MDTraj code that builds the backbone (N, CA, C; nanometers):
import mdtraj as md
import numpy as np

residues = "UNK UNK UNK UNK UNK UNK UNK UNK UNK UNK UNK UNK UNK UNK UNK UNK UNK UNK UNK UNK UNK UNK UNK UNK UNK UNK UNK UNK UNK UNK UNK UNK UNK UNK UNK UNK UNK UNK UNK UNK UNK UNK UNK UNK UNK UNK UNK UNK UNK UNK UNK UNK UNK UNK UNK UNK UNK UNK UNK UNK UNK UNK UNK UNK UNK UNK UNK UNK UNK UNK UNK UNK UNK UNK UNK UNK UNK UNK UNK UNK UNK UNK UNK UNK UNK UNK UNK UNK UNK UNK UNK UNK UNK UNK UNK UNK UNK UNK UNK UNK UNK UNK UNK UNK UNK UNK UNK UNK UNK UNK UNK UNK UNK UNK UNK UNK UNK UNK UNK UNK UNK UNK UNK UNK UNK UNK UNK UNK UNK UNK UNK UNK UNK UNK UNK UNK UNK UNK UNK UNK UNK UNK UNK UNK UNK UNK UNK UNK UNK UNK UNK UNK UNK UNK UNK UNK UNK UNK UNK UNK UNK UNK UNK UNK UNK UNK UNK UNK UNK UNK UNK UNK UNK UNK UNK UNK UNK UNK UNK UNK".split()
xyz = np.array([
    [4.3607, 8.4770, -0.9161],
    [4.3877, 8.3547, -0.9898],
    [4.3818, 8.2360, -0.8955],
    [4.4875, 8.2126, -0.8172],
    [4.4892, 8.0931, -0.7340],
    [4.4509, 8.1245, -0.5902],
    [4.4968, 8.2353, -0.5333],
    [4.4810, 8.2602, -0.3907],
    [4.3647, 8.3514, -0.3550],
    [4.3476, 8.4578, -0.4247],
    [4.2459, 8.5542, -0.3900],
    [4.3026, 8.6949, -0.3968],
    [4.2220, 8.7910, -0.3546],
    [4.2568, 8.9309, -0.3773],
    [4.3822, 8.9766, -0.3038],
    [4.4161, 8.9147, -0.1923],
    [4.5324, 8.9603, -0.1173],
    [4.6638, 8.9158, -0.1804],
    [4.6613, 8.8073, -0.2492],
    [4.7833, 8.7543, -0.3102],
    [4.7895, 8.7857, -0.4595],
    [4.6760, 8.8098, -0.5225],
    [4.6742, 8.8342, -0.6670],
    [4.7596, 8.9534, -0.7081],
    [4.7747, 9.0510, -0.6200],
    [4.8562, 9.1682, -0.6551],
    [5.0007, 9.1282, -0.6841],
    [5.0457, 9.0186, -0.6242],
    [5.1836, 8.9748, -0.6441],
    [5.2039, 8.9099, -0.7802],
    [5.0978, 8.8579, -0.8392],
    [5.1099, 8.8055, -0.9753],
    [5.1455, 8.9187, -1.0711],
    [5.0753, 9.0307, -1.0589],
    [5.1027, 9.1438, -1.1471],
    [5.2382, 9.2059, -1.1171],
    [5.2715, 9.2132, -0.9902],
    [5.3983, 9.2729, -0.9502],
    [5.5164, 9.1922, -1.0040],
    [5.5025, 9.0604, -1.0074],
    [5.6100, 8.9722, -1.0536],
    [5.5844, 8.9169, -1.1935],
    [5.4937, 8.9768, -1.2675],
    [5.4536, 8.9230, -1.3981],
    [5.5696, 8.9041, -1.4956],
    [5.6593, 9.0019, -1.5131],
    [5.7678, 8.9789, -1.6104],
    [5.8556, 8.8586, -1.5747],
    [5.8880, 8.8452, -1.4473],
    [5.9728, 8.7338, -1.4042],
    [5.8973, 8.6021, -1.4172],
    [5.7695, 8.6020, -1.3795],
    [5.6895, 8.4801, -1.3908],
    [5.6712, 8.4393, -1.5368],
    [5.6533, 8.5364, -1.6257],
    [5.6399, 8.5044, -1.7684],
    [5.7702, 8.4496, -1.8259],
    [5.8835, 8.5044, -1.7818],
    [6.0122, 8.4509, -1.8251],
    [6.0296, 8.3076, -1.7757],
    [5.9920, 8.2833, -1.6515],
    [5.9981, 8.1477, -1.5975],
    [5.9052, 8.0533, -1.6719],
    [5.7865, 8.1018, -1.7064],
    [5.6912, 8.0200, -1.7818],
    [5.7446, 7.9888, -1.9216],
    [5.8073, 8.0865, -1.9845],
    [5.8675, 8.0636, -2.1160],
    [5.9797, 7.9599, -2.1070],
    [6.0621, 7.9694, -2.0036],
    [6.1688, 7.8703, -1.9837],
    [6.1090, 7.7322, -1.9580],
    [6.0014, 7.7274, -1.8803],
    [5.9353, 7.5995, -1.8519],
    [5.8766, 7.5385, -1.9792],
    [5.8138, 7.6209, -2.0617],
    [5.7587, 7.5723, -2.1888],
    [5.8694, 7.5177, -2.2788],
    [5.9816, 7.5880, -2.2825],
    [6.0938, 7.5440, -2.3648],
    [6.1478, 7.4102, -2.3164],
    [6.1672, 7.3983, -2.1857],
    [6.2186, 7.2730, -2.1289],
    [6.1206, 7.1587, -2.1553],
    [5.9927, 7.1845, -2.1361],
    [5.8930, 7.0798, -2.1606],
    [5.8935, 7.0356, -2.3067],
    [5.9079, 7.1320, -2.3968],
    [5.9104, 7.0970, -2.5392],
    [6.0346, 7.0146, -2.5727],
    [6.1512, 7.0598, -2.5254],
    [6.2730, 6.9870, -2.5632],
    [6.2797, 6.8501, -2.4984],
    [6.2255, 6.8357, -2.3812],
    [6.2348, 6.7027, -2.3207],
    [6.1429, 6.6031, -2.3904],
    [6.0474, 6.6520, -2.4668],
    [5.9653, 6.5610, -2.5466],
    [6.0333, 6.5200, -2.6777],
    [6.1487, 6.5800, -2.7073],
    [6.2247, 6.5394, -2.8258],
    [6.3107, 6.4163, -2.7989],
    [6.3408, 6.3896, -2.6738],
    [6.4309, 6.2799, -2.6371],
    [6.3818, 6.1439, -2.6874],
    [6.2530, 6.1092, -2.6748],
    [6.2095, 5.9780, -2.7264],
    [6.2339, 5.9586, -2.8759],
    [6.2374, 6.0663, -2.9524],
    [6.2660, 6.0525, -3.0954],
    [6.4086, 6.0024, -3.1182],
    [6.5009, 6.0463, -3.0338],
    [6.6387, 5.9986, -3.0462],
    [6.6513, 5.8538, -2.9997],
    [6.5738, 5.8176, -2.8981],
    [6.5705, 5.6765, -2.8572],
    [6.5203, 5.5895, -2.9723],
    [6.4198, 5.6395, -3.0419],
    [6.3657, 5.5655, -3.1559],
    [6.4723, 5.5460, -3.2635],
    [6.5521, 5.6509, -3.2892],
    [6.6586, 5.6387, -3.3884],
    [6.7602, 5.5324, -3.3484],
    [6.7977, 5.5319, -3.2211],
    [6.8953, 5.4332, -3.1740],
    [6.8387, 5.2919, -3.1853],
    [6.7158, 5.2730, -3.1407],
    [6.6548, 5.1396, -3.1457],
    [6.6391, 5.0927, -3.2897],
    [6.5920, 5.1809, -3.3772],
    [6.5798, 5.1436, -3.5188],
    [6.7165, 5.1153, -3.5801],
    [6.8162, 5.1930, -3.5411],
    [6.9508, 5.1704, -3.5933],
    [7.0072, 5.0367, -3.5508],
    [6.9852, 4.9997, -3.4261],
    [7.0342, 4.8706, -3.3774],
    [6.9576, 4.7561, -3.4435],
    [6.8268, 4.7693, -3.4531],
    [6.7444, 4.6613, -3.5096],
    [6.7574, 4.6490, -3.6610],
    [6.7537, 4.7621, -3.7313],
    [6.7493, 4.7595, -3.8776],
    [6.8840, 4.7863, -3.9433],
    [6.9781, 4.8423, -3.8688],
    [7.1075, 4.8756, -3.9268],
    [7.1071, 5.0056, -4.0039],
    [6.9961, 5.0770, -4.0017],
    [6.9862, 5.2058, -4.0701],
    [6.8882, 5.2950, -3.9956],
    [6.9045, 5.4260, -4.0155],
    [6.8153, 5.5233, -3.9522],
    [6.7674, 5.6219, -4.0572],
    [6.6490, 5.6785, -4.0326],
    [6.5940, 5.7810, -4.1208],
    [6.6086, 5.9150, -4.0494],
    [6.6953, 6.0003, -4.1053],
    [6.7213, 6.1320, -4.0478],
    [6.6931, 6.2358, -4.1554],
    [6.6035, 6.3289, -4.1264],
    [6.5660, 6.4340, -4.2220],
    [6.5269, 6.3750, -4.3578],
    [6.4445, 6.2728, -4.3555],
    [6.3939, 6.2037, -4.4749],
    [6.5040, 6.1355, -4.5552],
    [6.6184, 6.1115, -4.4958],
    [6.7263, 6.0388, -4.5619],
    [6.7517, 5.9102, -4.4850],
    [6.7666, 5.8023, -4.5573],
    [6.8008, 5.6750, -4.4945],
    [6.9524, 5.6636, -4.4909],
    [7.0063, 5.6543, -4.3704],
    [7.1511, 5.6477, -4.3517],
    [7.1876, 5.5179, -4.2813],
    [7.3048, 5.4618, -4.3139],
    [7.3483, 5.3430, -4.2398],
    [7.3810, 5.3820, -4.0955],
    [7.3561, 5.2919, -4.0047],
    [7.3780, 5.3189, -3.8623],
    [7.5255, 5.2959, -3.8293],
    [7.6042, 5.4032, -3.8410],
    [7.7475, 5.3970, -3.8121],
    [7.7782, 5.4849, -3.6914],
    [7.9045, 5.4789, -3.6482],
    [7.9457, 5.5626, -3.5349],
    [7.9315, 5.7107, -3.5681],
    [7.9635, 5.7462, -3.6909],
    [7.9545, 5.8866, -3.7322],
    [7.8094, 5.9356, -3.7286],
    [7.7189, 5.8531, -3.7809],
    [7.5762, 5.8885, -3.7791],
    [7.5265, 5.8956, -3.6354],
    [7.5683, 5.8001, -3.5535],
    [7.5291, 5.7999, -3.4122],
    [7.5765, 5.9270, -3.3432],
    [7.7019, 5.9641, -3.3670],
    [7.7569, 6.0829, -3.3022],
    [7.6931, 6.2105, -3.3558],
    [7.6877, 6.2224, -3.4881],
    [7.6427, 6.3476, -3.5492],
    [7.4920, 6.3706, -3.5377],
    [7.4123, 6.2675, -3.5538],
    [7.2674, 6.2852, -3.5607],
    [7.1933, 6.2457, -3.4333],
    [7.2633, 6.1827, -3.3398],
    [7.1952, 6.1414, -3.2169],
    [7.2642, 6.1988, -3.0931],
    [7.3940, 6.1729, -3.0785],
    [7.4637, 6.2148, -2.9557],
    [7.4771, 6.3667, -2.9443],
    [7.5227, 6.4328, -3.0504],
    [7.5388, 6.5785, -3.0430],
    [7.4064, 6.6516, -3.0193],
    [7.2991, 6.6169, -3.0908],
    [7.1716, 6.6821, -3.0576],
    [7.1254, 6.6534, -2.9146],
    [7.1517, 6.5331, -2.8651],
    [7.1146, 6.5013, -2.7263],
    [7.1941, 6.5862, -2.6280],
    [7.3210, 6.6101, -2.6585],
    [7.4022, 6.6959, -2.5711],
    [7.3447, 6.8367, -2.5693],
    [7.3062, 6.8882, -2.6855],
    [7.2454, 7.0215, -2.6912],
    [7.1130, 7.0252, -2.6151],
    [7.0374, 6.9191, -2.6254],
    [6.9110, 6.9119, -2.5512],
    [6.9378, 6.9174, -2.4018],
    [7.0367, 6.8421, -2.3560],
    [7.0699, 6.8416, -2.2133],
    [7.1158, 6.9799, -2.1686],
    [7.2004, 7.0450, -2.2476],
    [7.2486, 7.1791, -2.2117],
    [7.1320, 7.2778, -2.2049],
    [7.0447, 7.2744, -2.3045],
    [6.9289, 7.3648, -2.3038],
    [6.8351, 7.3354, -2.1867],
    [6.8190, 7.2083, -2.1522],
    [6.7331, 7.1737, -2.0387],
    [6.7933, 7.2235, -1.9076],
    [6.9240, 7.2122, -1.8923],
    [6.9893, 7.2614, -1.7704],
    [6.9720, 7.4123, -1.7584],
    [6.9967, 7.4839, -1.8673],
    [6.9817, 7.6299, -1.8653],
    [6.8365, 7.6678, -1.8385],
    [6.7436, 7.6022, -1.9065],
    [6.6013, 7.6326, -1.8879],
    [6.5535, 7.6031, -1.7472],
    [6.5955, 7.4897, -1.6923],
    [6.5536, 7.4561, -1.5555],
    [6.6130, 7.5525, -1.4548],
    [6.7373, 7.5911, -1.4740],
    [6.7978, 7.6908, -1.3857],
    [6.7183, 7.8207, -1.3922],
    [6.6825, 7.8606, -1.5130],
    [6.6102, 7.9864, -1.5316],
    [6.4725, 7.9820, -1.4676],
    [6.3939, 7.8737, -1.4904],
    [6.2607, 7.8724, -1.4298],
    [6.2677, 7.8587, -1.2799],
    [6.3700, 7.7913, -1.2274],
    [6.3825, 7.7831, -1.0814],
    [6.4115, 7.9196, -1.0221],
    [6.5022, 7.9926, -1.0849],
    [6.5337, 8.1270, -1.0363],
    [6.4097, 8.2158, -1.0441],
    [6.3390, 8.2087, -1.1550],
    [6.2217, 8.2957, -1.1739],
    [6.1088, 8.2606, -1.0772],
    [6.0671, 8.1352, -1.0729],
    [5.9533, 8.0971, -0.9886],
    [5.9864, 8.1055, -0.8403],
    [6.0978, 8.0455, -0.8013],
    [6.1289, 8.0420, -0.6588],
    [6.1791, 8.1774, -0.6088],
    [6.2458, 8.2541, -0.6964],
    [6.2851, 8.3900, -0.6587],
    [6.1634, 8.4780, -0.6349],
    [6.0630, 8.4649, -0.7205],
    [5.9381, 8.5397, -0.7004],
    [5.8706, 8.4985, -0.5709],
    [5.8719, 8.3704, -0.5412],
    [5.8093, 8.3220, -0.4180],
    [5.8795, 8.3779, -0.2952],
    [6.0107, 8.3846, -0.2991],
    [6.0859, 8.4411, -0.1861],
    [6.0550, 8.5897, -0.1712],
    [6.0470, 8.6624, -0.2832],
    [6.0138, 8.8054, -0.2761],
    [5.8728, 8.8277, -0.2215],
    [5.7788, 8.7432, -0.2614],
    [5.6418, 8.7542, -0.2097],
    [5.6404, 8.7300, -0.0596],
    [5.7098, 8.6265, -0.0146],
    [5.7135, 8.5958, 0.1288],
    [5.7795, 8.7088, 0.2066],
    [5.8876, 8.7638, 0.1544],
    [5.9555, 8.8739, 0.2233],
    [5.8650, 8.9962, 0.2314],
    [5.7943, 9.0253, 0.1238],
    [5.7036, 9.1399, 0.1246],
    [5.5891, 9.1187, 0.2223],
    [5.5337, 8.9985, 0.2254],
    [5.4253, 8.9692, 0.3202],
    [5.4735, 8.9811, 0.4643],
    [5.5928, 8.9285, 0.4923],
    [5.6476, 8.9396, 0.6281],
    [5.6667, 9.0850, 0.6674],
    [5.7174, 9.1634, 0.5743],
    [5.7393, 9.3054, 0.6024],
    [5.6071, 9.3771, 0.6288],
    [5.5074, 9.3501, 0.5474],
    [5.3765, 9.4138, 0.5672],
    [5.3131, 9.3708, 0.6991],
    [5.3262, 9.2419, 0.7318],
    [5.2690, 9.1936, 0.8579],
    [5.3431, 9.2528, 0.9776],
    [5.4745, 9.2657, 0.9669],
    [5.5512, 9.3249, 1.0764],
    [5.5138, 9.4715, 1.0949],
    [5.5020, 9.5450, 0.9853],
    [5.4601, 9.6855, 0.9951],
    [5.3222, 9.6968, 1.0581],
    [5.2326, 9.6084, 1.0209],
    [5.0981, 9.6107, 1.0783],
    [5.1019, 9.5755, 1.2269],
    [5.1838, 9.4773, 1.2629],
    [5.1889, 9.4364, 1.4044],
    [5.2514, 9.5440, 1.4920],
    [5.3378, 9.6272, 1.4373],
    [5.3946, 9.7377, 1.5167],
    [5.2896, 9.8439, 1.5469],
    [5.1884, 9.8546, 1.4630],
    [5.0852, 9.9562, 1.4823],
    [4.9745, 9.9112, 1.5770],
    [4.9736, 9.7845, 1.6124],
    [4.8696, 9.7334, 1.7017],
    [4.8975, 9.7767, 1.8457],
    [4.7921, 9.7861, 1.9231],
    [4.8065, 9.8304, 2.0630],
    [4.8586, 9.7170, 2.1505],
    [4.9035, 9.7544, 2.2713],
    [4.9513, 9.6538, 2.3663],
    [4.8379, 9.5638, 2.4117],
    [4.7190, 9.6193, 2.4202],
    [4.6044, 9.5396, 2.4636],
    [4.5770, 9.4257, 2.3648],
    [4.5995, 9.4499, 2.2385],
    [4.5807, 9.3444, 2.1388],
    [4.6705, 9.2252, 2.1707],
    [4.7927, 9.2530, 2.2107],
    [4.8867, 9.1450, 2.2416],
    [4.8548, 9.0767, 2.3740],
    [4.7830, 9.1453, 2.4616],
    [4.7427, 9.0822, 2.5872],
    [4.6234, 8.9890, 2.5642],
    [4.5374, 9.0249, 2.4701],
    [4.4187, 8.9440, 2.4416],
    [4.4548, 8.8244, 2.3519],
    [4.5332, 8.8491, 2.2481],
    [4.5692, 8.7435, 2.1523],
    [4.7027, 8.6804, 2.1901],
    [4.7113, 8.5520, 2.1709],
    [4.8332, 8.4803, 2.2068],
    [4.9439, 8.5108, 2.1062],
    [5.0618, 8.5307, 2.1595],
    [5.1763, 8.5620, 2.0753],
    [5.2147, 8.4405, 1.9901],
    [5.1914, 8.3208, 2.0412],
    [5.2227, 8.1992, 1.9663],
    [5.1446, 8.1900, 1.8365],
    [5.0182, 8.2325, 1.8400],
    [4.9384, 8.2329, 1.7168],
    [4.9967, 8.3298, 1.6142],
    [5.0399, 8.4447, 1.6629],
    [5.0995, 8.5427, 1.5717],
    [5.2315, 8.4906, 1.5146],
    [5.3097, 8.4249, 1.5980],
    [5.4357, 8.3670, 1.5503],
    [5.4082, 8.2605, 1.4437],
    [5.3020, 8.1851, 1.4634],
    [5.2639, 8.0845, 1.3650],
    [5.2307, 8.1497, 1.2314],
    [5.1598, 8.2630, 1.2371],
    [5.1285, 8.3353, 1.1137],
    [5.2554, 8.3816, 1.0438],
    [5.3499, 8.4313, 1.1215],
    [5.4729, 8.4838, 1.0625],
    [5.5612, 8.3744, 1.0041],
    [5.5530, 8.2556, 1.0552],
    [5.6426, 8.1502, 1.0062],
    [5.5688, 8.0508, 0.9174],
    [5.4850, 7.9696, 0.9759],
    [5.4228, 7.8589, 0.9018],
    [5.3360, 7.9065, 0.7863],
    [5.2499, 8.0013, 0.8122],
    [5.1535, 8.0412, 0.7097],
    [5.2215, 8.1113, 0.5922],
    [5.3177, 8.1971, 0.6212],
    [5.3868, 8.2648, 0.5113],
    [5.4743, 8.1662, 0.4350],
    [5.5341, 8.0707, 0.5056],
    [5.6110, 7.9667, 0.4360],
    [5.5212, 7.8849, 0.3436],
    [5.3998, 7.8582, 0.3890],
    [5.3050, 7.7843, 0.3051],
    [5.2675, 7.8655, 0.1819],
    [5.2461, 7.9944, 0.1986],
    [5.2157, 8.0808, 0.0841],
    [5.3342, 8.0832, -0.0118],
    [5.4553, 8.0878, 0.0430],
    [5.5746, 8.0867, -0.0415],
    [5.5837, 7.9572, -0.1212],
    [5.5577, 7.8447, -0.0571],
    [5.5606, 7.7168, -0.1284],
    [5.4531, 7.7110, -0.2361],
    [5.3353, 7.7602, -0.2039],
    [5.2270, 7.7594, -0.3033],
    [5.2599, 7.8507, -0.4199],
    [5.3182, 7.9660, -0.3907],
    [5.3495, 8.0609, -0.4971],
    [5.4608, 8.0078, -0.5872],
    [5.5610, 7.9420, -0.5301],
    [5.6703, 7.8881, -0.6111],
    [5.6383, 7.7513, -0.6670],
    [5.6258, 7.6533, -0.5779],
    [5.6015, 7.5152, -0.6207],
    [5.4655, 7.4994, -0.6875],
    [5.3652, 7.5665, -0.6347],
    [5.2298, 7.5512, -0.6875],
    [5.2175, 7.5986, -0.8309],
    [5.2699, 7.7170, -0.8593],
    [5.2643, 7.7695, -0.9958],
    [5.3432, 7.6786, -1.0892],
    [5.4612, 7.6385, -1.0437],
    [5.5453, 7.5514, -1.1251],
    [5.4753, 7.4200, -1.1565],
    [5.4241, 7.3534, -1.0553],
    [5.3608, 7.2229, -1.0765],
    [5.2351, 7.2335, -1.1614],
    [5.1579, 7.3393, -1.1402],
    [5.0354, 7.3571, -1.2180],
    [5.0672, 7.3695, -1.3665],
    [5.1560, 7.4628, -1.4007],
    [5.1860, 7.4846, -1.5418],
    [5.2657, 7.3694, -1.6023],
    [5.3539, 7.3080, -1.5241],
    [5.4314, 7.1959, -1.5765],
    [5.3402, 7.0780, -1.6092],
    [5.2499, 7.0456, -1.5189],
    [5.1575, 6.9344, -1.5442],
    [5.0660, 6.9655, -1.6627],
    [5.0158, 7.0873, -1.6674],
    [4.9259, 7.1264, -1.7756],
    [4.9969, 7.1221, -1.9109],
    [5.1096, 7.1900, -1.9205],
    [5.1791, 7.2022, -2.0486],
    [5.2398, 7.0694, -2.0921],
    [5.3121, 7.0041, -2.0017],
    [5.3762, 6.8780, -2.0389],
    [5.2717, 6.7713, -2.0703],
    [5.1634, 6.7691, -1.9947],
    [5.0574, 6.6727, -2.0221],
    [4.9935, 6.6944, -2.1577],
    [4.9613, 6.8196, -2.1889],
    [4.8994, 6.8478, -2.3189],
    [4.9954, 6.8239, -2.4347],
    [5.1215, 6.8632, -2.4162],
    [5.2197, 6.8396, -2.5228],
    [5.2422, 6.6900, -2.5453],
    [5.2488, 6.6141, -2.4377],
    [5.2686, 6.4696, -2.4508],
    [5.1494, 6.4055, -2.5210],
    [5.0280, 6.4474, -2.4837],
    [4.9096, 6.3940, -2.5513],
    [4.9097, 6.4290, -2.7000],
    [4.9499, 6.5505, -2.7322],
    [4.9562, 6.5924, -2.8723],
    [5.0567, 6.5071, -2.9500],
    [5.1758, 6.4874, -2.8924],
    [5.2768, 6.4055, -2.9601],
    [5.2304, 6.2609, -2.9738],
    [5.1671, 6.2094, -2.8691],
    [5.1146, 6.0727, -2.8759],
    [5.0096, 6.0623, -2.9862],
    [4.9218, 6.1609, -2.9946],
    [4.8152, 6.1610, -3.0945],
    [4.8736, 6.1638, -3.2356],
    [4.9790, 6.2430, -3.2544],
    [5.0421, 6.2516, -3.3864],
    [5.1118, 6.1220, -3.4246],
    [5.1641, 6.0496, -3.3261],
    [5.2332, 5.9231, -3.3569],
    [5.1331, 5.8143, -3.3937],
    [5.0311, 5.7969, -3.3090],
    [4.9317, 5.6922, -3.3339],
    [4.8081, 5.7234, -3.2499],
    [4.7051, 5.7737, -3.3140],
    [4.5872, 5.8164, -3.2387],
    [4.5118, 5.6988, -3.1766],
    [4.5146, 5.5829, -3.2419],
    [4.4447, 5.4666, -3.1850],
    [4.5123, 5.4204, -3.0562],
    [4.6441, 5.4164, -3.0583],
    [4.7188, 5.3770, -2.9392],
    [4.7009, 5.4803, -2.8275],
    [4.6912, 5.6067, -2.8644],
    [4.6678, 5.7123, -2.7652],
    [4.5325, 5.6943, -2.6990],
    [4.4300, 5.6684, -2.7777],
    [4.2972, 5.6451, -2.7203],
    [4.2976, 5.5231, -2.6294],
    [4.3687, 5.4207, -2.6689],
    [4.3797, 5.3005, -2.5867],
    [4.4524, 5.3304, -2.4553],
    [4.5554, 5.4132, -2.4628],
    [4.6312, 5.4484, -2.3420],
    [4.5512, 5.5377, -2.2482],
    [4.4554, 5.6124, -2.3013],
    [4.3758, 5.7031, -2.2181],
    [4.2615, 5.6334, -2.1454],
    [4.2291, 5.5114, -2.1821],
    [4.1188, 5.4397, -2.1164],
    [4.1405, 5.4281, -1.9659],
    [4.2588, 5.3873, -1.9181],
    [4.2776, 5.3815, -1.7721],
    [4.2658, 5.5185, -1.7047],
    [4.3059, 5.6240, -1.7744],
    [4.2950, 5.7580, -1.7166],
    [4.1490, 5.7983, -1.6993],
    [4.0638, 5.7566, -1.7904],
    [3.9220, 5.7889, -1.7790],
    [3.8557, 5.7125, -1.6652],
    [3.9031, 5.5913, -1.6404],
    [3.8469, 5.5104, -1.5321],
    [3.8841, 5.5689, -1.3963],
    [4.0045, 5.6228, -1.3861],
    [4.0510, 5.6793, -1.2595],
    [3.9762, 5.8055, -1.2345],
])
top = md.Topology()
chain = top.add_chain()
for i, resn in enumerate(residues, 1):
    res = top.add_residue(resn, chain, resSeq=i)
    for name in ("N", "CA", "C"):
        top.add_atom(name, md.element.get_by_symbol(name[0]), res)
traj = md.Trajectory(xyz[None], top)
């Protein structure tokens, strides 16, 4: 997928955890796109003195604000905290396991090498492989997967929501993106 044949085996090995993390990420991305709808209710309530909730026009009172805006926002925040905790544990936990497994395999391989190999090759280069390179793979496996799917999913979901709200305004907003 992203790295090549030596790292791809870890995708399959960690597939259940990565899929759980991806599901949590999708959930968080979806719920965080609900927040602007509540902002719209508050702004309309302040400006018009009434809000439309579930196809009902209600006066903008403290009770309506609490019941239809604040409480759902609290639930959104709680779900986002749980979801973010879950995807962090899943993605970054998998990355740590991959790095630990790679270090173990490299150490086992280095124990089998002859003394002459260590006389010819510099130990500093090998130390660099054990530290910097594996840390980079760990960052790519954790942060890279997270950023790739988050940008892809959140970007597509945001475009979809924008398109549903006003397709002309969405096309107008995309003009600068096409120029870049």
